[in-house]
C-alpha positions in Angstrom: 20.3 -18.4 -22.6 19.3 -19.3 -26.4 16.2 -20.2 -24.0 15.9 -17.0 -22.4 16.0 -15.2 -25.7 13.2 -17.9 -27.3 11.0 -16.7 -24.4 7.7 -14.7 -25.6 5.9 -13.4 -22.3 3.2 -11.9 -24.5 3.5 -8.4 -22.8 3.9 -5.3 -24.9 6.5 -2.3 -23.6 5.8 -0.9 -20.2 8.0 2.8 -21.3 9.0 4.9 -18.2 11.2 8.1 -18.4 14.7 7.1 -16.3 17.4 9.7 -16.4 16.6 11.1 -19.7 15.7 8.0 -21.3 12.9 6.2 -22.4 13.3 2.7 -20.6 10.9 -0.7 -21.0 10.2 -1.5 -17.0 10.1 -5.3 -17.7 13.2 -6.8 -16.2 12.3 -10.3 -18.4 12.3 -7.7 -21.8 15.5 -6.1 -20.6 17.4 -9.4 -19.5 16.9 -10.4 -23.3 18.5 -7.3 -24.4 21.0 -7.9 -21.8 22.0 -11.0 -23.4 21.3 -10.1 -27.4 24.1 -7.5 -27.0 26.0 -9.6 -25.7 25.9 -12.1 -27.7 25.2 -10.5 -31.1 26.9 -7.1 -30.4 30.9 -5.8 -31.7 30.8 -3.8 -28.6 33.4 -5.1 -25.6 30.7 -3.6 -23.1 27.1 -3.3 -22.4 25.4 -0.6 -20.5 22.8 -2.2 -18.1 20.9 0.9 -16.9 17.4 -1.0 -18.4 18.4 -3.8 -16.2 19.0 -2.2 -13.1 16.0 -0.2 -13.4 13.8 -3.1 -14.0 15.4 -4.8 -11.5 13.5 -3.2 -8.7 14.5 -2.5 -4.9 11.9 -4.0 -2.5 10.6 0.0 -2.1 10.0 -0.4 -5.7 12.9 1.7 -6.9 15.4 1.2 -9.2 18.4 -0.7 -8.1 21.1 1.6 -6.3 24.3 0.7 -8.3 26.5 2.2 -5.6 25.7 -0.1 -2.9 27.4 -3.2 -2.3 25.3 -6.5 -1.6 25.6 -10.3 -1.2 25.8 -12.1 -4.7 24.0 -15.0 -3.0 21.0 -12.9 -1.7 20.9 -11.0 -5.4 21.3 -14.5 -7.1 18.4 -15.4 -5.0 16.0 -12.6 -5.9 17.4 -12.9 -9.2 15.7 -16.5 -9.6 12.9 -16.0 -7.7 11.7 -13.1 -10.1 12.7 -15.1 -13.4 11.0 -18.0 -12.4 7.8 -16.0 -12.2 8.3 -14.3 -15.5 8.5 -17.5 -17.1 5.7 -19.2 -15.7 3.2 -18.3 -18.1 5.6 -19.5 -20.8 7.2 -22.6 -22.4 10.0 -21.7 -20.6 8.5 -22.1 -17.0 11.0 -25.0 -15.9 14.5 -23.1 -17.3 16.2 -22.6 -14.4 15.6 -25.9 -12.4 16.8 -27.8 -15.5 19.8 -26.0 -15.7 20.5 -24.9 -12.2 18.2 -27.1 -10.1 19.9 -29.4 -8.0 18.6 -30.7 -4.5 20.0 -30.9 -0.7 19.6 -33.7 1.5 19.5 -32.3 5.8 19.8 -35.2 7.6 19.0 -35.7 11.7 21.3 -38.7 12.8 20.4 -39.9 16.8 23.7 -41.9 17.7 21.2 -43.6 20.5 19.4 -45.3 18.3 20.5 -44.4 15.1 17.4 -43.0 13.8 18.0 -41.0 10.5 15.7 -37.8 9.4 15.9 -37.1 5.9 14.4 -33.5 4.3 15.1 -32.9 0.8 15.4 -29.1 -0.5 15.4 -27.6 -4.1 18.7 -25.7 -4.8 19.8 -23.1 -7.2 23.6 -22.7 -6.0 25.5 -24.6 -2.7 26.7 -22.3 -0.2 29.9 -22.7 1.4 31.4 -21.7 4.6 34.8 -20.0 4.0 35.7 -18.5 7.1 39.0 -21.1 9.3 38.5 -22.9 5.9 41.7 -23.6 3.4 39.5 -24.7 0.0 36.4 -25.8 -1.6 36.6 -29.7 -0.7 37.5 -28.6 3.5 34.4 -27.0 3.2 32.4 -29.7 1.7 34.1 -31.7 4.3 32.6 -29.6 7.0 28.8 -29.9 5.3 29.1 -34.1 5.7 30.3 -33.8 9.1 27.9 -31.2 10.2 27.0 -29.9 13.6 26.3 -31.3 17.2 22.8 -30.3 18.6 22.1 -30.5 22.5 19.2 -31.6 24.0 17.5 -32.5 21.0 13.8 -34.5 21.6 14.6 -37.9 19.6 11.1 -39.5 18.7 12.9 -42.6 17.9 14.5 -43.0 21.3 11.8 -41.0 23.1 14.4 -38.8 25.1 16.6 -35.7 24.7 19.7 -36.7 23.2 22.8 -34.9 21.5 22.2 -35.2 17.4 24.4 -34.4 14.4 22.9 -32.2 11.9 24.4 -32.2 8.5 23.7 -31.6 4.7 24.2 -34.4 1.7 24.4 -33.3 -2.0 20.9 -35.4 -3.3 20.9 -34.5 -6.7 23.8 -32.2 -8.8 22.7 -29.6 -11.2 23.6 -29.4 -14.8 25.4 -26.1 -14.0 26.4 -26.1 -10.3 26.8 -22.5 -8.6 29.1 -22.5 -5.9 28.4 -19.4 -3.1 31.5 -18.5 -1.0 30.0 -17.3 2.5 32.7 -14.1 2.4 30.2 -11.7 3.9 30.1 -12.8 7.4 28.1 -10.3 10.2 30.2 -9.3 13.8 28.8 -9.4 16.3 31.0 -7.5 18.2 31.2 -4.4 15.9 27.3 -5.2 14.8 28.4 -4.6 10.9 29.3 -7.4 7.6 32.7 -8.2 8.0 34.0 -9.5 4.3 36.6 -12.5 4.3 39.1 -11.7 2.1 41.1 -14.7 2.7 43.3 -17.2 0.2 40.6 -19.7 -0.8 41.2 -22.9 -2.9 39.4 -24.8 -5.9 40.2 -27.1 -7.4 39.9 -27.6 -11.7 38.2 -31.0 -11.1 35.5 -30.9 -8.5 34.2 -34.7 -7.3 30.5 -34.1 -5.6 30.7 -38.2 -5.2 32.4 -38.5 -1.7 29.3 -35.8 -0.6 26.6 -37.0 -2.2 23.9 -38.8 -0.3 24.1 -42.6 -1.6 27.8 -42.3 -1.5 28.1 -40.8 2.6 25.2 -43.6 3.3 26.9 -46.3 1.9 30.5 -45.8 3.0 29.0 -45.6 7.0 26.7 -48.7 6.1 23.3 -47.2 6.6 22.0 -48.3 3.6 
């Protein structure tokens, strides 16, 4: 928050009229105003009309605050826009330094034992909720992975049933966990929200789901 308040993008205010108000149409400026009011004001709330005006929909219209959207989708769009806004400033690596981590997507062949690793940058960890009881159950499912049939393995040069899974390669300083409570129902062709009870621990130990720990446990390193 303090780093964000220190940013100077060098741009003048882009004032526009909206709902009988004059608003600076710059998302970074509006975020700074929002953070400053939450930090310094004695008021119990802050009206984010300036931010929702500057945080545009894909068609260029102001954010529709009456429409419910997926939290992760908003978070990813927000992070992408903030990173672009910070690029010309001294805080261009701010989001990565706070929220940036890495996952390792693995393909494991049961025939020849070949393991393919692909590292991916992540600003949040998305976990399955459906038919599970807790964050730890969901993390276990990530490590267990899924079987993909008829995969052409270049290690043993034939089609095999491989295992695809995700491991945590690098943990961020601040971990954002996204719960997949919105699922598409193919029967009704609508999004369905899962309101089931889902448990999370007071202390989350990520070591059992990390790349080095899992590979050591399976004697692959």
